[in-house]
C-alpha positions in Angstrom: 101.0 77.1 107.9 103.7 78.8 109.9 106.6 80.1 107.8 109.6 78.0 108.5 112.4 79.4 106.4 113.1 80.8 102.9 115.8 80.0 100.4 116.7 81.7 97.0 118.3 79.8 94.2 120.0 81.6 91.3 119.1 79.8 88.0 120.5 81.8 85.0 118.4 85.0 84.9 115.6 83.8 87.2 115.4 83.1 90.9 113.4 80.5 92.8 112.2 81.5 96.3 109.8 79.8 98.6 109.2 77.9 101.8 107.7 74.6 102.9 104.0 74.8 102.1 101.0 72.7 101.1 97.5 72.9 99.8 94.5 70.6 99.9 93.3 68.9 96.7 89.9 67.9 95.7 90.9 64.2 95.4 93.9 62.0 95.9 96.7 62.5 93.4 98.3 59.7 91.3 101.1 61.7 89.7 102.6 65.2 89.5 104.8 67.0 87.0 106.4 70.5 86.9 106.9 72.8 83.9 110.3 73.8 82.6 110.6 77.2 84.3 109.4 75.7 87.7 106.5 78.1 88.1 103.6 75.7 87.7 102.8 72.1 88.7 100.2 69.8 87.2 98.4 67.3 89.5 96.6 64.3 88.0 94.5 61.5 89.5 91.3 59.5 88.9 89.2 62.5 89.9 91.5 65.4 89.6 93.4 67.1 86.8 94.5 70.6 87.8 97.4 73.1 87.3 98.7 75.1 90.3 101.0 78.1 90.2 104.0 78.0 92.6 104.0 81.3 94.3 106.3 82.4 97.1 103.8 81.8 99.9 101.3 79.4 98.6 99.8 77.3 95.8 97.3 79.0 93.6 94.9 77.0 91.3 95.3 78.2 87.7 93.4 75.8 85.5 91.0 72.8 85.9 91.4 70.5 82.9 88.4 68.3 83.8 85.7 70.0 81.9 82.3 69.0 80.6 79.2 67.7 82.3 80.2 64.1 82.1 84.0 63.7 82.1 85.1 60.6 80.2 87.7 58.1 81.4 90.3 60.0 79.4 90.5 62.3 82.4 91.2 59.5 84.8 95.0 59.6 84.9 97.5 57.1 86.1 100.5 59.3 85.1 101.2 62.8 83.8 104.2 64.5 82.2 104.9 68.1 81.3 107.1 68.6 78.2 110.4 70.2 79.1 110.8 71.7 75.7 107.3 72.9 74.9 105.7 74.7 77.9 102.1 74.2 76.7 102.3 70.5 76.0 101.1 67.8 78.5 100.6 64.1 78.2 98.6 61.8 80.4 98.3 58.0 80.7 94.6 57.0 81.2 93.3 54.1 83.2 91.2 53.0 80.2 94.3 52.4 78.0 94.3 55.8 76.2 97.3 58.1 75.8 96.1 61.8 75.7 98.0 65.0 74.9 96.9 68.4 76.0 97.6 71.8 74.5 97.3 74.5 77.0 97.5 77.1 74.2 94.1 76.3 72.9 91.5 79.1 73.4 88.7 76.7 74.3 88.0 75.3 77.7 88.7 71.8 76.6 92.5 71.5 76.1 92.6 67.9 74.8 94.7 67.7 71.7 95.3 64.2 70.5 93.9 60.8 71.7 95.7 57.5 71.1 93.8 54.3 72.0 96.1 51.6 70.8 96.8 50.1 74.2 94.4 47.4 75.4 94.9 47.9 79.1 95.8 50.6 81.6 98.8 52.8 80.6 101.2 53.0 83.5 103.7 55.5 82.2 104.2 58.2 79.6 107.6 59.9 78.9 108.5 62.8 76.5 111.9 62.7 74.8 114.2 65.2 76.6 115.2 67.0 73.4 112.8 65.9 70.7 109.6 68.0 70.8 107.2 65.5 69.0 108.3 62.2 70.4 106.3 60.5 73.2 106.8 57.0 74.7 104.2 55.0 76.7 104.3 51.7 78.7 101.1 49.7 79.4 99.8 46.9 81.5 99.4 44.9 78.3 103.2 44.4 78.1 103.8 46.7 75.1 105.6 50.0 74.7 104.6 52.4 71.9 106.4 55.4 70.5 104.2 58.2 69.1 105.0 61.1 66.7 102.6 63.8 67.8 102.4 65.0 64.2 100.8 61.7 63.3 97.6 60.1 64.5 99.0 56.6 65.1 102.1 55.2 66.8 105.2 54.9 64.8 106.8 52.0 66.7 105.6 49.2 69.0 108.0 47.4 71.4 107.1 44.1 72.9 108.8 43.3 76.2 107.6 39.7 76.3 106.2 40.4 79.8 102.8 40.9 81.2 103.2 44.5 82.4 105.4 47.5 81.7 105.8 49.6 84.9 108.0 52.4 83.8 109.7 53.8 80.7 112.4 56.5 80.7 114.4 58.1 77.9 118.1 58.4 78.5 119.3 62.0 79.4 122.5 61.6 77.4 121.9 59.0 74.7 119.4 60.2 72.1 118.1 56.8 70.9 118.1 54.8 74.2 115.3 54.3 76.6 114.9 51.9 79.6 111.8 49.9 80.5 111.1 48.1 83.8 108.8 45.1 84.1 106.8 43.2 86.7 108.9 40.1 86.2 111.9 41.8 87.7 113.7 42.5 84.4 115.0 45.8 83.0 115.4 46.2 79.3 117.3 48.8 77.2 116.0 49.5 73.8 117.2 51.5 70.8 114.2 53.4 69.5 115.3 52.7 65.9 115.1 48.9 66.4 111.6 47.9 67.7 112.1 44.2 66.9 114.5 43.4 69.8 115.9 44.9 73.0 119.6 45.9 73.1 120.1 44.5 76.6 118.2 42.8 79.4 119.1 41.9 82.9 117.3 40.9 86.1 117.4 43.9 88.5 115.1 42.7 91.4 113.6 39.6 92.8 110.1 41.0 92.3 108.4 43.6 90.1 110.4 46.7 89.2 108.1 49.7 89.7 110.4 52.6 88.7 113.6 53.6 87.1 115.5 56.9 86.5 118.6 57.8 84.5 121.2 60.0 86.2 121.0 63.6 84.9 124.8 64.0 84.9 126.4 60.5 84.6 125.5 58.9 81.3 125.7 55.3 82.4 124.0 55.3 85.8 120.4 53.9 86.0 118.5 53.7 89.4 115.8 51.1 89.8 113.3 50.4 92.6 111.1 47.4 93.2 108.9 45.4 95.5 111.9 43.8 97.2 112.4 47.1 99.1 115.6 47.9 97.4 117.0 50.7 95.3 119.8 49.7 93.0 122.2 51.7 90.9 123.5 50.1 87.8 126.5 51.0 85.6 125.3 50.5 82.1 128.6 51.5 80.4 130.1 48.0 80.8 129.3 45.0 78.7 127.1 43.6 81.4 125.0 45.7 83.7 126.9 46.1 87.0 125.3 46.8 90.3 127.4 49.5 92.0 125.2 50.7 94.8 122.3 49.2 96.7 120.0 50.9 99.2 117.8 48.8 101.5 114.5 50.6 102.4 111.6 49.4 104.6 108.8 49.2 102.0 108.3 48.7 98.3 109.8 51.5 96.2 107.2 53.2 94.0 109.2 56.3 92.8 112.8 57.1 92.5 114.2 60.5 91.4 117.9 61.6 91.3 118.5 64.9 93.1 119.8 67.7 90.9 123.4 68.9 91.4 124.1 66.1 93.8 125.7 63.1 92.2 125.1 60.6 95.0 121.7 61.7 96.2 118.3 60.3 95.1 114.8 60.6 96.5 112.3 57.7 97.0 108.8 57.1 98.2 106.9 53.9 99.0 103.9 52.2 97.4 102.4 51.2 100.7 102.9 51.2 104.5 105.4 54.0 104.6 104.2 57.6 104.0 107.5 59.3 104.2 109.8 60.6 101.5 113.5 59.7 101.8 116.6 61.2 100.3 119.5 58.8 100.3 123.2 59.2 99.9 123.9 55.9 98.0 127.4 55.8 99.5 125.8 55.3 102.9 122.8 53.1 102.2 121.8 52.0 105.7 120.3 55.3 107.0 118.5 58.0 105.0 120.3 61.3 104.5 117.1 63.3 104.9 113.4 62.5 105.5 110.2 64.4 104.8 107.4 63.3 107.1 104.5 65.6 106.2 102.2 63.3 104.4 99.5 61.3 106.3 99.0 58.7 103.5 101.0 57.0 100.8 103.0 59.3 98.6 102.2 58.8 94.9 104.4 61.3 93.1 107.6 63.1 93.7 109.5 65.6 91.4 112.3 68.1 92.0 111.0 71.5 91.3 113.8 72.4 88.9 116.3 70.2 87.1 119.2 72.4 88.4 117.8 73.2 91.9 118.5 70.7 94.7 116.6 72.6 97.4 112.9 72.2 96.6 110.9 68.9 96.2 107.3 68.6 95.2 105.1 65.7 96.2 101.5 64.5 95.9 99.7 61.9 98.0 96.6 59.9 98.5 95.8 62.1 101.5 94.7 64.8 98.9 97.5 67.2 99.6 100.2 68.8 97.5 103.4 69.7 99.3 106.5 71.8 98.5 109.3 70.6 100.7 112.4 72.7 101.4 115.4 70.6 101.9 116.6 72.6 105.0 113.4 71.7 106.8 114.0 67.9 106.3 114.5 65.6 109.3 118.0 64.2 109.6 117.7 60.6 110.9 121.5 60.5 111.6 121.0 63.0 114.4 118.9 60.4 116.2 121.3 57.5 115.6 122.4 55.8 118.7 126.2 55.6 119.0 126.0 53.0 121.8 125.6 49.3 121.2 125.9 46.1 123.1 126.1 42.5 121.9 127.1 39.1 123.2 129.0 36.6 121.0 128.3 33.0 120.6 131.0 32.0 123.1 130.2 34.7 125.7 132.3 37.5 124.4 130.9 41.0 125.0 131.2 43.8 122.4 130.5 47.3 123.5 130.4 50.4 121.3 130.2 54.0 122.6 131.1 57.5 121.7 134.8 58.0 121.4 134.6 61.0 123.7 133.2 58.7 126.5 135.7 55.9 126.4 138.8 57.3 124.7 141.8 57.2 127.0 143.8 59.7 125.0 141.8 62.8 125.4 144.5 65.0 124.0 144.7 63.1 120.7 145.0 65.6 117.8 142.8 64.9 114.8 144.4 64.3 111.4 144.8 67.4 109.3 141.8 67.8 107.1 139.6 65.6 109.3 139.7 62.0 110.5 141.0 59.9 107.6 139.1 56.9 108.7 136.1 58.4 107.0 135.8 58.9 103.2 137.5 62.1 102.1 134.4 63.3 100.3 132.9 64.3 103.6 135.4 67.1 103.9 135.4 68.6 100.5 132.2 70.7 100.8 132.0 73.4 103.4 128.2 73.2 103.6 127.5 71.1 106.7 123.8 70.5 105.6 125.0 68.6 102.6 127.1 66.0 104.4 126.6 63.4 107.0 127.3 64.2 110.6 130.5 62.7 112.0 128.9 60.0 114.1 131.6 57.6 115.2 131.9 55.0 118.0 134.8 53.1 119.5 134.4 49.4 119.8 135.6 47.4 122.8 135.5 43.6 123.0 135.7 41.8 126.4 136.6 38.2 126.0 135.7 35.6 128.6 138.1 33.0 130.0 138.9 30.1 127.7 137.4 27.6 130.1 134.2 29.5 130.8 133.3 30.0 127.2 133.5 26.4 126.2 130.3 25.0 124.8 131.2 21.3 125.2 128.2 20.8 127.5 125.9 22.1 124.8 127.3 19.7 122.1 127.3 16.7 124.5 123.8 17.4 125.7 122.5 17.7 122.2 124.1 14.4 121.2 123.2 12.4 124.4 119.6 13.6 125.0 116.8 11.3 124.1 113.7 13.0 122.8 111.6 10.1 121.6 111.5 6.3 121.3 111.1 5.4 125.0 108.5 5.8 127.6 108.2 9.2 129.2 109.7 8.2 132.6 112.7 6.6 130.9 113.3 9.7 128.8 113.3 11.9 131.8 115.5 9.7 133.8 118.0 9.4 131.0 118.1 13.1 130.4 118.5 13.8 134.1 121.5 11.5 134.2 123.0 13.2 131.2 122.6 16.6 132.8 124.0 15.3 136.1 127.1 13.8 134.4 127.7 17.2 132.8 127.5 18.9 136.2 124.3 20.7 135.5 122.3 19.8 138.7 119.5 22.3 138.2 118.7 20.9 134.8 118.9 17.3 136.2 116.5 18.2 139.0 114.1 19.7 136.5 114.0 16.5 134.5 113.4 14.5 137.7 110.6 16.8 138.8 108.9 16.5 135.3 108.9 12.7 135.7 107.3 13.0 139.1 104.7 15.5 137.9 103.6 13.8 134.6 104.3 10.1 135.1 101.3 7.7 135.3 100.8 6.9 139.1 99.9 3.3 138.2 103.3 2.7 136.7 105.4 4.2 139.5 107.1 2.1 142.0 106.0 2.7 145.7 108.9 1.7 148.0 106.8 2.3 151.2 104.0 0.0 150.1 106.5 -2.7 149.1 108.1 -2.4 152.5 104.8 -3.1 154.2 104.0 -6.0 151.9 107.2 -7.7 152.9 106.4 -7.7 156.6 102.9 -9.3 156.2 104.3 -12.8 155.8 101.5 -15.0 154.5 98.7 -12.4 154.6 97.1 -12.2 151.2 96.8 -8.9 149.4 93.4 -7.2 149.7 93.1 -6.6 146.0 93.6 -10.3 145.3 90.2 -11.4 146.7 86.8 -10.0 147.6 85.3 -8.8 150.8 83.2 -11.9 150.9 86.2 -14.1 150.9 87.7 -12.1 153.7 84.7 -13.0 155.8 85.1 -16.7 155.3 88.8 -16.6 156.1 88.6 -14.5 159.3 85.4 -16.2 160.6 81.9 -15.3 161.1 81.5 -11.8 162.5 78.7 -10.2 164.3 76.9 -7.3 162.6 75.5 -4.2 164.1 72.6 -2.4 162.5 73.2 1.4 161.9 69.5 1.7 162.2 67.7 1.4 165.5 67.0 -2.4 165.3 68.3 -4.6 168.0 70.0 -7.8 166.9 71.2 -11.0 168.5 74.9 -11.5 167.9 77.4 -14.1 168.9 79.9 -11.4 169.9 81.4 -10.8 173.2 83.0 -7.4 173.4 85.4 -6.8 176.2 86.5 -3.4 177.4 90.1 -3.9 176.6 89.9 -5.3 173.1 86.4 -4.9 171.8 86.9 -1.4 170.3 89.6 1.0 169.1 91.5 2.2 172.2 92.7 5.7 172.9 96.3 5.0 172.2 95.6 3.6 168.7 96.1 -0.1 169.7 95.0 -2.8 167.3 91.7 -4.6 167.8 91.8 -8.3 168.4 89.9 -10.7 166.1 86.8 -12.5 167.4 85.2 -15.7 166.3 81.5 -16.1 165.7 78.7 -17.4 163.6 79.0 -17.8 159.9 78.0 -14.8 157.7 79.2 -11.9 155.5 81.6 -9.6 157.2 80.8 -6.0 157.7 83.1 -3.3 159.0 82.2 -0.3 161.1 84.4 2.7 161.3 84.2 5.4 164.0 83.9 9.1 163.7 87.6 9.5 163.3 89.1 9.9 159.8 90.6 6.7 158.3 94.3 6.6 158.1 96.4 4.7 155.6 98.6 3.2 158.4 95.7 1.7 160.4 94.0 -1.6 159.9 90.6 -1.9 161.5 89.3 -5.3 162.2 87.2 -7.0 164.8 87.9 -10.1 166.6 85.3 -12.9 167.0 84.9 -15.3 169.9 83.1 -18.6 169.8 80.5 -18.3 172.5 78.4 -21.3 173.6 75.8 -19.2 175.3 73.9 -16.3 173.8 74.2 -13.2 175.9 72.0 -10.2 175.7 74.0 -7.3 174.4 73.5 -3.8 175.8 74.2 -1.0 173.4 76.7 1.4 175.1 76.2 5.2 175.0 79.2 5.7 172.8 80.1 3.0 170.3 83.7 4.2 170.0 85.8 6.2 172.3 87.4 9.4 170.9 90.8 8.8 169.4 93.9 10.8 170.3 95.8 13.0 167.8 97.3 10.8 165.1 101.1 10.7 165.2 103.4 10.0 162.2 105.1 7.1 163.9 103.1 5.9 166.9 104.7 3.4 169.3 103.1 0.2 170.3 101.3 0.2 173.7 103.1 -1.4 176.5 100.6 -4.2 177.1 100.8 -5.2 173.4 104.6 -5.6 173.5 104.0 -9.0 175.2 103.3 -12.0 173.2 99.8 -11.8 171.8 99.5 -15.6 172.1 98.9 -15.1 175.8 95.6 -13.6 175.1 92.7 -16.0 175.9 90.8 -14.7 172.9 93.3 -15.6 170.3 94.7 -18.9 169.3 98.4 -19.5 168.7 98.0 -19.9 164.9 96.0 -16.7 164.6 98.5 -14.8 166.6 101.3 -15.7 164.2 99.2 -14.3 161.3 97.3 -11.5 162.7 99.4 -9.9 165.3 100.6 -6.6 163.9 102.0 -3.6 165.6 100.8 -0.2 164.3 104.2 0.4 162.6 103.8 -2.9 160.7 100.1 -2.5 160.0 98.9 -3.0 156.4 96.6 -0.4 155.0 93.3 -1.9 153.9 92.1 1.4 152.4 95.2 2.1 150.4 95.2 -1.3 148.7 91.6 -2.1 148.1 89.6 0.9 147.2 91.1 4.4 147.8 88.7 7.1 148.8 90.6 9.7 146.8 93.6 9.8 144.4 96.8 10.9 146.1 98.2 12.2 142.8 97.3 15.5 141.2 96.2 15.8 137.6 98.9 16.6 135.1 97.1 19.8 134.1 97.6 21.1 137.6 101.4 21.5 136.9 101.1 23.0 133.4 101.3 26.7 134.5 104.4 25.9 136.6 106.0 24.1 133.7 105.1 26.9 131.3 106.9 29.4 133.6 109.8 27.1 133.9 110.2 26.9 130.1 110.0 30.6 129.7 112.6 31.0 132.4 115.1 28.7 130.6 114.4 30.5 127.3 115.0 33.9 128.8 118.2 32.7 130.3 119.3 31.6 126.8 119.0 27.9 127.4 116.6 27.2 124.4 118.0 23.7 124.3 116.3 22.8 127.6 113.1 24.6 126.5 112.8 22.8 123.2 113.8 19.4 124.7 111.1 19.6 127.4 108.6 20.8 124.8 109.3 17.7 122.6 109.4 15.2 125.5 106.2 16.4 127.1 104.4 16.7 123.8 100.7 17.4 124.1 100.9 17.6 127.8 102.3 21.2 127.6 102.1 22.1 123.9 98.7 23.7 124.1 99.7 25.9 127.0 102.3 27.8 124.9 101.4 29.9 121.9 102.5 28.8 118.5 104.7 31.9 117.8 106.7 31.4 121.0 107.3 27.7 120.2 108.4 28.6 116.7 110.9 31.2 118.1 112.4 28.6 120.5 112.6 26.0 117.7 114.2 28.4 115.3 116.8 29.6 117.9 117.8 26.0 118.9 118.0 24.8 115.3 120.2 27.8 114.4 122.6 26.9 117.3 122.7 23.3 116.3 123.6 24.2 112.8 126.3 26.6 113.9 127.9 23.7 115.8 127.4 21.5 112.7 125.1 19.1 114.6 123.2 18.3 111.5 121.6 15.0 112.6 120.3 16.5 115.9 119.0 19.5 114.0 117.2 17.2 111.6 115.7 15.2 114.5 114.4 18.4 116.2 112.8 19.5 112.9 111.2 16.1 112.5 109.8 16.0 116.0 108.5 19.6 115.9 104.8 20.2 115.6 105.1 23.7 114.3 104.2 23.9 110.6 106.7 26.6 110.0 109.5 24.3 111.4 108.5 20.9 109.9 108.5 22.4 106.4 112.2 23.2 106.7 113.1 19.6 105.9 110.9 19.7 102.9 112.2 22.8 101.1 115.9 22.8 102.0 117.2 20.5 99.3 116.8 20.8 95.6 118.5 18.5 93.1 119.1 19.7 89.5 120.1 17.1 86.9 121.5 18.0 83.5 122.2 15.7 80.6 125.9 15.0 80.2 125.5 15.1 76.4 123.4 18.1 75.5 123.8 19.9 78.9 120.0 20.5 79.1 118.0 20.0 82.3 116.5 16.6 82.6 113.0 15.6 83.8 112.5 13.4 86.8 110.8 10.6 84.9 113.9 8.6 84.1 117.6 8.4 83.2 117.2 9.1 79.5 117.3 12.7 78.2 114.1 13.9 76.5 116.0 16.0 74.0 118.9 14.0 72.8 117.5 10.5 73.9 120.8 9.5 75.4 121.5 8.1 78.8 122.4 10.9 81.2 125.2 9.2 83.2 127.1 6.3 81.5 130.0 4.8 83.4 133.1 5.0 81.2 134.4 1.7 82.7 131.4 -0.6 82.8 129.2 1.4 80.2 126.1 1.1 82.4 123.9 3.8 83.7 125.0 5.3 86.9 122.0 5.6 89.2 123.9 6.4 92.4 126.9 8.6 93.1 128.6 9.8 89.8 132.1 11.2 89.7 133.7 12.9 86.8 136.8 14.6 85.7 136.8 18.4 85.7 138.9 18.4 82.6 137.2 16.0 80.1 133.8 15.5 81.9 134.0 11.7 81.6 133.3 9.7 84.7 131.3 6.8 86.2 130.7 4.8 89.3 132.9 5.9 92.1 134.3 2.4 92.8 135.0 1.7 89.2 136.8 4.9 88.6 138.9 4.5 91.7 139.9 1.0 90.6 140.7 2.2 87.1 143.0 5.0 88.3 145.0 2.6 90.5 146.6 1.2 87.3 145.9 3.8 84.7 146.5 7.5 84.4 144.5 8.3 81.3 140.7 8.7 81.0 138.8 5.3 80.7 136.7 6.8 77.9 139.7 6.9 75.6 139.8 10.6 75.1 143.5 10.7 76.1 143.1 13.1 79.0 145.2 12.6 82.1 142.5 12.4 84.7 143.0 13.1 88.4 140.3 12.1 91.0 141.0 13.4 94.5 
């Protein structure tokens, strides 16, 4: 590895020199510990137990403590500690529940000294007393802590934490008899080693398991704890109750925490999972790490400062089977990468913009305050070493406010209150919401609702004004869908039939050139009369049009005439026009025609404009309406557009109204994001009922459960003050009614009001009536009650 830099630290008569370096291990490390003179480090794990010498340029393996052909589980270590008073004494916590001490002064290969097997489960932590050479403390997964005197073969004290697992134990650096223990239930306990029967103090430090703790080396009362809740907290233990004085928020569960020597406000942490880096925090600035070491490729399992008076070297072991020595000057400084610019919109449209002062400051000649800018804590300027203080990163904040009228959100509130999302047919919901948007001068939203109604409404239920218009002009002509084709034949007379095959047939039809077929200018055929029979209709090569009615006119002929089949049955039609005009020779009264009687002319004479569509009414050849699924991609893009523009109200409202028509087209996560944003806005405007309705109509499981977990009701007995069960109104402990009205002496099962002074109360109506004429408590206690 390339040499990066060197540093020398003077510690009494010795000097520590070195650089950032690493070595590969035979197996992943679980824990590391350094000897008192900072020249050797021991690495322990399930399959490794070795001692390395810390030389100036590299790590050198000195001793392998795993000896024997078949190493026992006593060598499988979960933790290791090197005694700071006795340089040849080590202690390990084994995964099989054993506590083992090792004497490096033994001449034999096997350095194992004593073996304690009193714990029933894995031992998580061992700790030597900082000043007592023969005192060892252990904490196990079985929930017990044991104190061992190394001159005896059994433990001298057993401490029960009343918890399922002890995660860490640490002797106080300044108080001889005190040690701290952290537990998986989130509690931290302080014990006096002379009193194993009960802890001195207990408090809840984290919302999950507390994995580690560490006493401050200089300040007697400071205790740092780290847990699964991704927080590092510093507690002041000198007060009557443990007081949280600092809190650092990390990005992963905290597995190890170690105070930095000679730096009162610095501590190092590493994570149990996800995050492989080691962070050094200044607890006064908890939102960004002071320094970061990023060398490890897997989870860091152990960290220790090389010397208790040297802040420049940090040792670490990892699951990536490497052992590192980090030099503090080589650490990454996250603050150097901090972005001093920021942009944010407020709820009412205000814009906040932060940028470097040098970029937006108008007073470029402003002189700094003597001794530095006093807006920052004065401790930043006490030390001349710039590497031991945060960089002066500062930004100036500018806020741009919108006009009073433009930032009003009345439309949002009124829309939320007036929109209908359920309870009526789909078309009515769309029409109502479109009208609401139109009244609030939001034409685009109104048009969107109208288009949704057109796209997704059932065609059978829609009104068709054009068809109704044609119906009105037919007079007495019956609708085609009200009778059968056979009935049409009997009404209109017997018609001749032409075989589409090659057969010749005798018909009683006389076809004339002017009215026996469809003319070129789209004129209407006249009806003919003939023999009785079922009617058949023949259509030419031209495409049928909804505005044309094809019928054939019959003539009563007394003589049968031989019919000659023409070369072309129908002449070619001209190009169909949208609104064709009636031919000139049909403008005259149709009753003049010798082939139509007067009564028939009144009924059947129709111009092309007034013609009634047989095809559109009886049996349509195709559906003029597109399937609803055809519009789904368009609607999905429309919803995404509204959401990106910030109008999640429209996106959620359409999502609820359309329901299953569109819900499957949008992924669940996106829907949940829209619902959450809209509900948050509704609650900001205190629209609780609308928010409740949206939650109720939502189909996202993550949203519907909000109504089920948001309210918790706790009931305590008014006599013994103990929590009551939900089975009834009588306390299980004191067997008294929980809420007795002081006026009527009955159980209050509804709203109960009470005096804050004497705790007597009752039904709201009874108490109000009592206080109208009395000032004292109705229970007779003599207290002057005031209900407001």
